[in-house]
MDAnalysis code that builds the backbone (N, CA, C; Angstrom):
import MDAnalysis as mda
import numpy as np

u = mda.Universe.empty(651, n_residues=217, atom_resindex=np.repeat(np.arange(217), 3), trajectory=True)
u.add_TopologyAttr("name", ["N", "CA", "C"] * 217)
u.add_TopologyAttr("resid", np.arange(1, 218))
u.add_TopologyAttr("resname", ["UNK", "UNK", "UNK", "UNK", "UNK", "UNK", "UNK", "UNK", "UNK", "UNK", "UNK", "UNK", "UNK", "UNK", "UNK", "UNK", "UNK", "UNK", "UNK", "UNK", "UNK", "UNK", "UNK", "UNK", "UNK", "UNK", "UNK", "UNK", "UNK", "UNK", "UNK", "UNK", "UNK", "UNK", "UNK", "UNK", "UNK", "UNK", "UNK", "UNK", "UNK", "UNK", "UNK", "UNK", "UNK", "UNK", "UNK", "UNK", "UNK", "UNK", "UNK", "UNK", "UNK", "UNK", "UNK", "UNK", "UNK", "UNK", "UNK", "UNK", "UNK", "UNK", "UNK", "UNK", "UNK", "UNK", "UNK", "UNK", "UNK", "UNK", "UNK", "UNK", "UNK", "UNK", "UNK", "UNK", "UNK", "UNK", "UNK", "UNK", "UNK", "UNK", "UNK", "UNK", "UNK", "UNK", "UNK", "UNK", "UNK", "UNK", "UNK", "UNK", "UNK", "UNK", "UNK", "UNK", "UNK", "UNK", "UNK", "UNK", "UNK", "UNK", "UNK", "UNK", "UNK", "UNK", "UNK", "UNK", "UNK", "UNK", "UNK", "UNK", "UNK", "UNK", "UNK", "UNK", "UNK", "UNK", "UNK", "UNK", "UNK", "UNK", "UNK", "UNK", "UNK", "UNK", "UNK", "UNK", "UNK", "UNK", "UNK", "UNK", "UNK", "UNK", "UNK", "UNK", "UNK", "UNK", "UNK", "UNK", "UNK", "UNK", "UNK", "UNK", "UNK", "UNK", "UNK", "UNK", "UNK", "UNK", "UNK", "UNK", "UNK", "UNK", "UNK", "UNK", "UNK", "UNK", "UNK", "UNK", "UNK", "UNK", "UNK", "UNK", "UNK", "UNK", "UNK", "UNK", "UNK", "UNK", "UNK", "UNK", "UNK", "UNK", "UNK", "UNK", "UNK", "UNK", "UNK", "UNK", "UNK", "UNK", "UNK", "UNK", "UNK", "UNK", "UNK", "UNK", "UNK", "UNK", "UNK", "UNK", "UNK", "UNK", "UNK", "UNK", "UNK", "UNK", "UNK", "UNK", "UNK", "UNK", "UNK", "UNK", "UNK", "UNK", "UNK", "UNK", "UNK", "UNK", "UNK", "UNK", "UNK", "UNK", "UNK", "UNK", "UNK"])
u.atoms.positions = np.array([
    [147.303, -33.652, 66.724],
    [148.177, -32.536, 67.065],
    [149.001, -32.163, 65.844],
    [148.793, -30.969, 65.327],
    [149.413, -30.539, 64.076],
    [150.229, -29.273, 64.308],
    [151.472, -29.289, 63.834],
    [152.274, -28.073, 63.750],
    [152.258, -27.599, 62.300],
    [152.059, -26.317, 62.102],
    [152.145, -25.725, 60.768],
    [153.417, -24.890, 60.707],
    [154.257, -25.162, 59.710],
    [155.465, -24.386, 59.466],
    [155.208, -23.469, 58.281],
    [155.305, -22.165, 58.512],
    [155.156, -21.182, 57.443],
    [156.550, -20.795, 56.977],
    [156.821, -20.997, 55.707],
    [158.146, -20.707, 55.157],
    [158.087, -19.484, 54.252],
    [158.972, -18.521, 54.521],
    [158.960, -17.276, 53.751],
    [160.352, -16.952, 53.227],
    [160.398, -16.479, 52.004],
    [161.590, -15.847, 51.442],
    [161.107, -14.812, 50.446],
    [161.260, -13.534, 50.820],
    [160.753, -12.406, 50.037],
    [159.231, -12.370, 49.987],
    [158.576, -12.939, 51.005],
    [157.117, -12.918, 51.078],
    [156.623, -12.097, 52.260],
    [157.454, -11.209, 52.784],
    [157.058, -10.435, 53.949],
    [155.815, -9.600, 53.731],
    [155.576, -9.187, 52.485],
    [154.395, -8.377, 52.172],
    [153.126, -9.211, 52.065],
    [153.260, -10.536, 52.021],
    [152.110, -11.425, 51.892],
    [151.871, -12.288, 53.131],
    [152.860, -12.366, 54.003],
    [152.849, -13.346, 55.084],
    [151.709, -13.162, 56.075],
    [151.287, -11.925, 56.320],
    [150.216, -11.695, 57.295],
    [148.941, -12.419, 56.894],
    [148.658, -12.462, 55.606],
    [147.461, -13.161, 55.118],
    [147.528, -14.643, 55.478],
    [148.692, -15.256, 55.290],
    [148.864, -16.661, 55.640],
    [148.681, -16.876, 57.142],
    [149.315, -16.038, 57.951],
    [149.198, -16.168, 59.405],
    [147.747, -16.007, 59.843],
    [147.064, -15.022, 59.302],
    [145.657, -14.803, 59.658],
    [144.813, -16.035, 59.334],
    [145.116, -16.693, 58.221],
    [144.329, -17.872, 57.847],
    [144.506, -19.000, 58.852],
    [145.640, -19.040, 59.524],
    [145.879, -20.072, 60.541],
    [145.294, -19.680, 61.887],
    [145.404, -18.417, 62.223],
    [144.854, -17.962, 63.505],
    [143.326, -17.969, 63.510],
    [142.712, -17.967, 62.342],
    [141.247, -17.959, 62.258],
    [140.672, -19.334, 61.942],
    [141.464, -20.385, 62.122],
    [140.973, -21.740, 61.876],
    [139.871, -22.124, 62.860],
    [138.939, -22.942, 62.408],
    [137.883, -23.437, 63.297],
    [138.450, -24.338, 64.383],
    [139.591, -24.947, 64.120],
    [140.354, -25.654, 65.155],
    [141.810, -25.226, 65.006],
    [142.361, -24.664, 66.028],
    [143.704, -24.097, 65.933],
    [144.755, -25.197, 65.845],
    [145.801, -24.983, 65.058],
    [146.930, -25.911, 65.102],
    [147.601, -25.851, 66.470],
    [148.259, -26.925, 66.865],
    [148.929, -26.955, 68.160],
    [150.048, -25.935, 68.230],
    [150.686, -25.686, 67.101],
    [151.842, -24.802, 67.083],
    [151.999, -24.219, 65.684],
    [152.379, -22.951, 65.614],
    [152.691, -22.309, 64.340],
    [154.128, -21.820, 64.406],
    [154.955, -22.331, 63.496],
    [156.345, -21.901, 63.383],
    [156.500, -21.099, 62.092],
    [157.065, -19.933, 62.201],
    [157.278, -19.085, 61.023],
    [158.775, -18.913, 60.810],
    [159.239, -19.155, 59.590],
    [160.655, -18.974, 59.293],
    [160.835, -18.041, 58.097],
    [161.652, -17.029, 58.287],
    [162.106, -16.170, 57.191],
    [163.534, -16.600, 56.868],
    [163.732, -17.144, 55.683],
    [165.028, -17.703, 55.335],
    [165.974, -16.647, 54.760],
    [166.257, -15.637, 55.576],
    [167.307, -14.690, 55.251],
    [166.920, -13.502, 54.409],
    [165.642, -13.328, 54.089],
    [165.246, -12.158, 53.304],
    [165.152, -10.904, 54.166],
    [164.937, -11.098, 55.463],
    [164.886, -10.005, 56.438],
    [163.808, -8.979, 56.109],
    [162.645, -9.472, 55.679],
    [161.520, -8.584, 55.405],
    [160.300, -8.938, 56.258],
    [160.535, -9.681, 57.365],
    [159.431, -10.131, 58.215],
    [159.558, -9.650, 59.653],
    [160.433, -8.697, 59.895],
    [160.674, -8.240, 61.270],
    [159.448, -7.600, 61.905],
    [158.491, -7.180, 61.089],
    [157.290, -6.535, 61.619],
    [156.282, -7.530, 62.178],
    [156.422, -8.806, 61.864],
    [155.391, -9.786, 62.199],
    [155.316, -10.171, 63.676],
    [156.437, -10.337, 64.395],
    [156.317, -10.750, 65.811],
    [155.484, -9.812, 66.664],
    [155.563, -8.513, 66.408],
    [154.763, -7.574, 67.195],
    [153.277, -7.698, 66.868],
    [152.971, -8.049, 65.619],
    [151.575, -8.182, 65.203],
    [150.975, -9.515, 65.635],
    [151.786, -10.565, 65.633],
    [151.293, -11.920, 65.908],
    [152.209, -12.598, 66.926],
    [152.146, -12.201, 68.184],
    [153.068, -12.726, 69.199],
    [152.854, -14.195, 69.542],
    [151.712, -14.772, 69.206],
    [151.469, -16.178, 69.527],
    [152.187, -17.126, 68.570],
    [152.679, -16.595, 67.472],
    [153.433, -17.391, 66.515],
    [154.894, -17.446, 66.954],
    [155.548, -18.580, 66.734],
    [156.976, -18.714, 67.035],
    [157.786, -18.418, 65.776],
    [158.873, -17.655, 65.932],
    [159.604, -17.161, 64.762],
    [161.049, -17.630, 64.744],
    [161.514, -17.924, 63.527],
    [162.933, -18.106, 63.229],
    [163.236, -17.139, 62.097],
    [163.923, -16.058, 62.418],
    [164.234, -15.018, 61.429],
    [165.729, -15.115, 61.130],
    [166.063, -15.813, 60.092],
    [167.463, -16.114, 59.798],
    [168.188, -14.879, 59.257],
    [169.415, -14.643, 59.711],
    [170.191, -13.522, 59.180],
    [170.779, -13.809, 57.804],
    [170.833, -15.088, 57.416],
    [171.378, -15.454, 56.110],
    [170.553, -16.592, 55.528],
    [170.506, -16.675, 54.210],
    [169.711, -17.670, 53.514],
    [170.365, -19.046, 53.570],
    [169.595, -20.057, 54.013],
    [170.084, -21.431, 54.031],
    [169.771, -22.177, 52.741],
    [168.771, -21.721, 52.020],
    [168.277, -22.481, 50.877],
    [167.161, -23.410, 51.310],
    [166.353, -23.821, 50.357],
    [165.134, -24.560, 50.677],
    [165.388, -25.829, 51.478],
    [166.305, -26.675, 51.022],
    [166.490, -27.979, 51.655],
    [166.948, -27.841, 53.103],
    [168.010, -27.085, 53.345],
    [168.525, -26.941, 54.704],
    [167.539, -26.202, 55.601],
    [166.849, -25.228, 55.054],
    [165.854, -24.480, 55.817],
    [164.716, -25.397, 56.265],
    [164.162, -26.174, 55.325],
    [163.065, -27.070, 55.657],
    [163.512, -28.159, 56.628],
    [164.714, -28.684, 56.423],
    [165.205, -29.736, 57.303],
    [165.363, -29.229, 58.734],
    [165.894, -28.021, 58.879],
    [166.053, -27.448, 60.216],
    [164.693, -27.246, 60.883],
    [163.719, -26.753, 60.133],
    [162.401, -26.513, 60.722],
    [161.711, -27.830, 61.084],
    [161.874, -28.844, 60.250],
    [161.285, -30.144, 60.555],
    [161.861, -30.708, 61.855],
    [163.137, -30.476, 62.103],
    [163.771, -30.988, 63.321],
    [163.215, -30.332, 64.578],
    [162.553, -29.193, 64.449],
    [162.001, -28.468, 65.592],
    [160.578, -28.908, 65.952],
    [159.975, -29.748, 65.112],
    [158.572, -30.136, 65.302],
    [158.481, -31.336, 66.238],
    [157.539, -31.283, 67.169],
    [157.370, -32.355, 68.148],
    [155.964, -32.948, 68.140],
    [155.051, -32.355, 67.412],
    [153.694, -32.887, 67.351],
    [153.638, -34.101, 66.429],
    [152.520, -34.814, 66.470],
    [152.393, -36.042, 65.684],
    [152.435, -35.752, 64.182],
    [151.825, -34.642, 63.773],
    [151.761, -34.309, 62.352],
    [152.328, -32.915, 62.105],
    [152.750, -32.700, 60.859],
    [153.294, -31.408, 60.456],
    [152.819, -31.074, 59.040],
    [152.663, -29.799, 58.777],
    [152.276, -29.300, 57.464],
    [153.107, -28.059, 57.177],
    [153.789, -28.031, 56.045],
    [154.537, -26.857, 55.603],
    [153.678, -26.071, 54.618],
    [153.730, -24.746, 54.727],
    [152.989, -23.895, 53.801],
    [153.838, -22.679, 53.468],
    [153.826, -22.289, 52.217],
    [154.506, -21.073, 51.821],
    [153.783, -19.858, 52.365],
    [154.523, -18.846, 52.776],
    [153.924, -17.657, 53.378],
    [153.112, -16.842, 52.378],
    [153.207, -17.175, 51.106],
    [152.401, -16.488, 50.087],
    [151.067, -17.186, 49.846],
    [150.844, -18.325, 50.499],
    [149.599, -19.074, 50.336],
    [148.763, -18.994, 51.604],
    [147.603, -19.633, 51.614],
    [146.806, -19.657, 52.839],
    [145.893, -20.873, 52.833],
    [145.374, -21.230, 54.027],
    [144.497, -22.378, 54.196],
    [143.045, -21.951, 54.367],
    [142.155, -22.782, 53.871],
    [140.732, -22.589, 54.128],
    [140.472, -22.675, 55.622],
    [139.453, -22.000, 56.095],
    [139.280, -21.823, 57.539],
    [139.028, -23.114, 58.309],
    [138.573, -24.181, 57.646],
    [138.320, -25.439, 58.345],
    [139.374, -26.498, 58.026],
    [140.496, -26.095, 57.445],
    [141.504, -27.061, 57.007],
    [142.065, -27.876, 58.168],
    [142.492, -27.218, 59.227],
    [143.092, -27.933, 60.357],
    [142.071, -28.845, 61.030],
    [140.838, -28.392, 61.129],
    [139.793, -29.238, 61.721],
    [139.622, -30.527, 60.923],
    [139.559, -30.416, 59.599],
    [139.386, -31.599, 58.764],
    [140.623, -32.499, 58.808],
    [141.793, -31.899, 58.825],
    [143.027, -32.680, 58.839],
    [143.302, -33.315, 60.195],
    [142.671, -32.809, 61.237],
    [142.907, -33.331, 62.579],
    [142.384, -34.739, 62.778],
    [141.573, -35.220, 61.861],
    [141.077, -36.592, 61.943],
    [142.035, -37.588, 61.303],
    [143.220, -37.149, 60.943],
    [144.175, -38.006, 60.233],
    [144.544, -39.239, 61.044],
    [144.633, -40.371, 60.349],
    [145.131, -41.612, 60.947],
    [146.218, -42.239, 60.092],
    [146.411, -41.727, 58.875],
    [147.413, -42.276, 57.959],
    [148.719, -41.500, 58.100],
    [149.758, -41.988, 57.421],
    [151.063, -41.327, 57.483],
    [151.081, -40.032, 56.680],
    [150.300, -39.965, 55.615],
    [150.218, -38.787, 54.756],
    [148.751, -38.502, 54.472],
    [148.387, -37.233, 54.451],
    [147.064, -36.812, 53.984],
    [147.272, -35.757, 52.904],
    [146.751, -36.026, 51.722],
    [146.760, -35.030, 50.658],
    [145.356, -34.434, 50.525],
    [145.279, -33.351, 49.818],
    [143.999, -32.679, 49.608],
    [144.142, -31.795, 48.376],
    [143.034, -31.234, 47.922],
    [143.046, -30.487, 46.675],
    [143.480, -29.040, 46.889],
    [143.751, -28.364, 45.775],
    [144.309, -27.014, 45.783],
    [143.439, -26.096, 44.939],
    [143.261, -24.875, 45.404],
    [142.645, -23.823, 44.606],
    [143.758, -22.884, 44.162],
    [143.964, -22.804, 42.867],
    [145.017, -21.959, 42.315],
    [144.440, -20.563, 42.078],
    [145.102, -19.562, 42.637],
    [144.600, -18.198, 42.576],
    [145.756, -17.236, 42.323],
    [145.469, -15.946, 42.247],
    [146.528, -14.959, 42.082],
    [146.639, -14.429, 40.665],
    [147.463, -13.410, 40.519],
    [147.558, -12.703, 39.248],
    [148.070, -13.579, 38.100],
    [148.865, -14.588, 38.402],
    [149.414, -15.458, 37.359],
    [148.818, -16.861, 37.423],
    [147.596, -16.958, 37.934],
    [146.989, -18.283, 38.121],
    [146.876, -19.061, 36.815],
    [146.679, -18.371, 35.693],
    [146.465, -19.081, 34.442],
    [147.749, -19.727, 33.911],
    [148.899, -19.393, 34.484],
    [150.128, -20.088, 34.087],
    [150.062, -21.577, 34.414],
    [149.234, -21.933, 35.400],
    [149.113, -23.336, 35.781],
    [148.549, -24.165, 34.633],
    [147.814, -23.530, 33.727],
    [147.236, -24.244, 32.587],
    [148.327, -24.768, 31.662],
    [149.440, -24.050, 31.593],
    [150.584, -24.499, 30.801],
    [151.451, -25.463, 31.589],
    [151.580, -25.186, 32.873],
    [152.446, -26.021, 33.718],
    [151.888, -27.422, 33.890],
    [150.586, -27.537, 34.128],
    [149.948, -28.853, 34.301],
    [148.695, -28.898, 33.421],
    [148.875, -28.969, 32.117],
    [147.722, -28.911, 31.207],
    [146.709, -30.012, 31.474],
    [145.432, -29.620, 31.494],
    [144.349, -30.580, 31.651],
    [144.090, -31.034, 33.071],
    [144.835, -30.504, 34.052],
    [144.674, -30.972, 35.429],
    [143.815, -30.064, 36.298],
    [143.406, -28.915, 35.794],
    [142.607, -27.990, 36.594],
    [141.275, -27.710, 35.914],
    [140.318, -27.264, 36.728],
    [139.002, -26.880, 36.216],
    [138.610, -25.531, 36.808],
    [137.799, -24.742, 36.113],
    [137.368, -23.444, 36.656],
    [136.623, -23.623, 37.972],
    [136.868, -22.666, 38.909],
    [136.257, -22.768, 40.236],
    [136.124, -21.366, 40.826],
    [134.911, -20.811, 40.786],
    [134.616, -19.522, 41.418],
    [135.630, -18.439, 41.013],
    [135.975, -18.400, 39.765],
    [136.922, -17.407, 39.275],
    [138.369, -17.825, 39.385],
    [138.639, -18.927, 40.080],
    [139.987, -19.456, 40.205],
    [140.060, -20.796, 39.481],
    [141.050, -21.617, 39.827],
    [141.218, -22.917, 39.186],
    [141.352, -23.993, 40.260],
    [140.595, -25.062, 40.112],
    [140.597, -26.156, 41.083],
    [141.527, -27.256, 40.583],
    [142.479, -27.645, 41.436],
    [143.497, -28.624, 41.061],
    [143.304, -29.871, 41.908],
    [142.829, -30.929, 41.306],
    [142.570, -32.193, 41.984],
    [143.909, -32.873, 42.292],
    [144.177, -33.100, 43.584],
    [145.434, -33.744, 43.992],
    [145.154, -35.017, 44.791],
    [144.103, -35.744, 44.419],
    [143.762, -36.957, 45.133],
    [144.888, -37.990, 45.031],
    [145.397, -38.405, 46.207],
    [146.477, -39.393, 46.309],
    [147.731, -38.946, 45.565],
    [147.908, -37.633, 45.428],
    [149.075, -37.101, 44.734],
    [149.807, -36.104, 45.634],
    [151.077, -35.947, 45.332],
    [151.950, -35.073, 46.106],
    [151.609, -33.593, 45.919],
    [151.824, -32.812, 46.961],
    [152.045, -31.369, 46.827],
    [152.815, -30.888, 48.044],
    [153.345, -29.682, 47.980],
    [154.279, -29.203, 48.994],
    [153.677, -28.975, 50.360],
    [152.338, -28.916, 50.470],
    [151.698, -28.669, 51.764],
    [150.876, -29.864, 52.237],
    [151.278, -31.058, 51.828],
    [150.608, -32.244, 52.346],
    [150.858, -32.361, 53.853],
    [149.933, -32.987, 54.547],
    [150.107, -33.289, 55.968],
    [150.827, -34.631, 56.077],
    [151.826, -34.723, 56.953],
    [152.478, -36.015, 57.117],
    [152.909, -36.229, 58.557],
    [153.076, -37.507, 58.886],
    [153.455, -37.894, 60.237],
    [154.891, -37.446, 60.496],
    [155.089, -36.665, 61.539],
    [156.374, -36.004, 61.782],
    [157.522, -36.987, 61.924],
    [157.373, -38.000, 62.761],
    [158.467, -38.936, 63.014],
    [158.885, -39.662, 61.746],
    [157.916, -39.999, 60.904],
    [158.201, -40.667, 59.638],
    [159.012, -39.721, 58.745],
    [158.556, -38.479, 58.637],
    [159.269, -37.503, 57.827],
    [160.664, -37.215, 58.346],
    [160.815, -37.161, 59.654],
    [162.129, -36.887, 60.239],
    [163.116, -38.008, 59.958],
    [162.635, -39.246, 59.862],
    [163.529, -40.361, 59.531],
    [164.089, -40.221, 58.117],
    [163.303, -39.654, 57.236],
    [163.727, -39.509, 55.844],
    [164.442, -38.184, 55.614],
    [163.813, -37.105, 56.056],
    [164.406, -35.782, 55.937],
    [164.215, -35.154, 54.573],
    [164.356, -33.850, 54.549],
    [164.301, -33.111, 53.288],
    [165.654, -33.206, 52.605],
    [165.640, -33.607, 51.351],
    [166.856, -33.713, 50.555],
    [166.554, -33.212, 49.144],
    [167.604, -32.856, 48.432],
    [167.446, -32.420, 47.050],
    [167.171, -33.634, 46.169],
    [166.065, -33.604, 45.449],
    [165.699, -34.719, 44.568],
    [166.246, -34.504, 43.172],
    [165.912, -33.384, 42.580],
    [166.457, -33.010, 41.279],
    [166.154, -31.546, 41.049],
    [166.738, -30.974, 40.052],
    [166.452, -29.591, 39.688],
    [165.508, -29.578, 38.499],
    [164.451, -28.798, 38.600],
    [163.520, -28.685, 37.482],
    [163.799, -27.443, 36.654],
    [164.939, -26.825, 36.910],
    [165.278, -25.612, 36.183],
    [165.153, -24.380, 37.051],
    [164.304, -24.460, 38.093],
    [164.122, -23.307, 38.967],
    [164.194, -23.667, 40.443],
    [163.574, -24.790, 40.842],
    [163.412, -25.065, 42.265],
    [163.878, -26.472, 42.617],
    [164.539, -26.657, 43.751],
    [164.866, -28.007, 44.213],
    [163.598, -28.697, 44.711],
    [163.334, -29.887, 44.222],
    [162.082, -30.564, 44.549],
    [162.231, -31.386, 45.824],
    [162.504, -30.695, 46.931],
    [162.783, -31.376, 48.192],
    [161.567, -32.092, 48.758],
    [160.372, -31.566, 48.536],
    [159.189, -32.231, 49.065],
    [158.821, -33.452, 48.217],
    [159.209, -33.450, 46.942],
    [159.022, -34.642, 46.122],
    [159.860, -35.791, 46.662],
    [161.092, -35.502, 47.066],
    [161.948, -36.548, 47.635],
    [161.302, -37.146, 48.875],
    [160.751, -36.291, 49.737],
    [160.095, -36.775, 50.952],
    [158.930, -37.697, 50.593],
    [158.105, -37.288, 49.653],
    [156.963, -38.075, 49.200],
    [157.415, -39.427, 48.641],
    [158.390, -39.387, 47.732],
    [158.869, -40.621, 47.113],
    [159.391, -41.606, 48.153],
    [160.229, -41.129, 49.066],
    [160.847, -42.009, 50.054],
    [159.838, -42.546, 51.055],
    [158.848, -41.731, 51.415],
    [157.817, -42.218, 52.327],
    [157.009, -43.330, 51.671],
    [156.675, -43.169, 50.388],
    [155.933, -44.220, 49.695],
    [156.780, -45.487, 49.565],
    [158.082, -45.322, 49.299],
    [158.965, -46.487, 49.212],
    [158.981, -47.269, 50.524],
    [158.783, -46.571, 51.631],
    [158.784, -47.214, 52.944],
    [157.361, -47.546, 53.416],
    [156.453, -47.681, 52.458],
    [155.094, -48.174, 52.701],
    [154.239, -47.228, 53.538],
    [154.422, -45.930, 53.360],
    [153.571, -44.967, 54.057],
    [152.121, -45.129, 53.600],
    [151.201, -45.009, 54.545],
    [149.786, -45.032, 54.201],
    [149.339, -43.618, 53.818],
    [148.424, -43.534, 52.847],
    [148.013, -42.243, 52.298],
    [146.493, -42.154, 52.265],
    [145.962, -41.021, 52.698],
    [144.538, -40.709, 52.561],
    [144.414, -39.379, 51.831],
    [143.273, -39.167, 51.198],
    [143.035, -37.915, 50.474],
    [141.698, -37.325, 50.870],
    [141.672, -36.017, 51.013],
    [140.428, -35.298, 51.253],
    [140.005, -34.619, 49.954],
    [138.791, -34.849, 49.551],
    [138.278, -34.230, 48.324],
    [137.770, -32.829, 48.650],
    [138.714, -31.990, 49.077],
    [138.403, -30.618, 49.480],
    [139.546, -29.707, 49.036],
    [139.214, -28.538, 48.537],
    [140.230, -27.551, 48.174],
    [140.624, -26.743, 49.406],
    [141.597, -27.237, 50.153],
    [141.946, -26.627, 51.435],
    [143.081, -25.613, 51.340],
    [143.896, -25.708, 50.309],
    [145.030, -24.791, 50.144],
    [144.750, -23.823, 49.010],
    [144.913, -22.535, 49.291],
    [144.857, -21.514, 48.249],
    [146.292, -21.207, 47.832],
    [146.616, -21.609, 46.617],
    [147.967, -21.521, 46.078],
    [148.057, -20.268, 45.207],
    [148.735, -19.274, 45.724],
    [148.808, -17.971, 45.064],
    [149.952, -17.966, 44.037],
    [149.604, -17.775, 42.784],
    [150.599, -17.649, 41.725],
    [150.816, -16.161, 41.454],
    [152.074, -15.724, 41.611],
    [152.373, -14.296, 41.498],
    [153.814, -14.113, 41.057],
    [154.222, -12.896, 40.840],
    [155.553, -12.628, 40.288],
    [156.674, -13.141, 41.173],
    [156.513, -13.072, 42.485],
    [157.570, -13.510, 43.385],
    [157.790, -15.026, 43.352],
    [156.844, -15.792, 42.771],
    [157.074, -17.223, 42.627],
    [158.322, -17.497, 41.792],
    [158.692, -16.560, 40.945],
    [159.839, -16.763, 40.058],
    [161.103, -16.116, 40.597],
    [161.048, -15.597, 41.817],
    [162.193, -14.884, 42.378],
    [162.481, -15.360, 43.795],
    [162.365, -16.646, 44.035],
    [162.360, -17.153, 45.403],
    [163.749, -17.259, 46.018],
    [164.690, -17.815, 45.295],
    [165.999, -18.070, 45.871],
    [167.091, -17.612, 44.912],
    [168.259, -17.252, 45.453],
    [169.353, -16.803, 44.598],
    [169.639, -17.823, 43.498],
    [169.755, -17.297, 42.267],
    [170.019, -18.167, 41.136],
    [168.778, -18.668, 40.444],
    [167.580, -18.390, 41.042],
    [166.348, -18.881, 40.426],
    [165.696, -17.855, 39.523],
    [166.258, -16.661, 39.463],
    [165.646, -15.628, 38.653],
    [165.644, -16.026, 37.183],
    [164.560, -15.725, 36.517],
    [164.504, -15.995, 35.096],
    [165.374, -14.999, 34.342],
    [166.009, -15.432, 33.244],
    [166.843, -14.501, 32.497],
    [166.023, -13.405, 31.867],
    [166.635, -12.249, 31.730],
    [165.946, -11.128, 31.096],
    [165.698, -11.454, 29.635],
    [164.562, -11.003, 29.087],
    [164.281, -11.286, 27.665],
    [165.318, -10.642, 26.759],
    [165.616, -11.339, 25.663],
    [166.570, -10.796, 24.717],
    [165.964, -9.633, 23.958],
    [166.760, -8.613, 23.658],
    [166.214, -7.469, 22.929],
    [165.807, -7.866, 21.525],
    [164.776, -7.230, 21.041],
    [164.287, -7.503, 19.687],
    [165.137, -6.760, 18.689],
    [165.423, -7.409, 17.558],
    [166.184, -6.787, 16.491],
    [165.335, -6.558, 15.264],
    [164.011, -6.512, 15.464],
    [163.105, -6.318, 14.337],
    [163.313, -4.936, 13.715],
])
């Protein structure tokens, strides 16, 4: 039994693609929770996808508090968080439904207009794949790993450190679960399509990159 939490902030123009990828799964998730963390650009979605449950926040909570609140709403055995700008392969939930460990990781297909930035971000970790980039995440963390809900709720989402742009709240969850002897399995399948695009750099207040300095040439 898997709940998928779709998290959006300024992704209202992309979110339908993510929702469609979940509604078209070969095995449906038990529950789909969608949260707009105060951007107020997702009001059109409930009429289009009434089977999804929505939390449309009037104000931004920030990543940690937003994720923690959504995790507290999950009652199924397993949970998976996904950004509303990404999507899952059509058989992802079916494959993940065989989970018996506390955490299941799987590989990522990096796509989108800025996909090649990943070559600088994680040099040597990706390989070409059907015009995109395949990122092997065997036994390694990523933000959309599947994990046992009760275990995650005991630890909770917390701020781990700042990398200059984003609070690494899912890294904290991963680290603490491993410290408490969580069991981990990996699927050698690219189940998550990770879209790299301009809005990745404009997610939360204060995360905007500084404007380039004018040239004095």
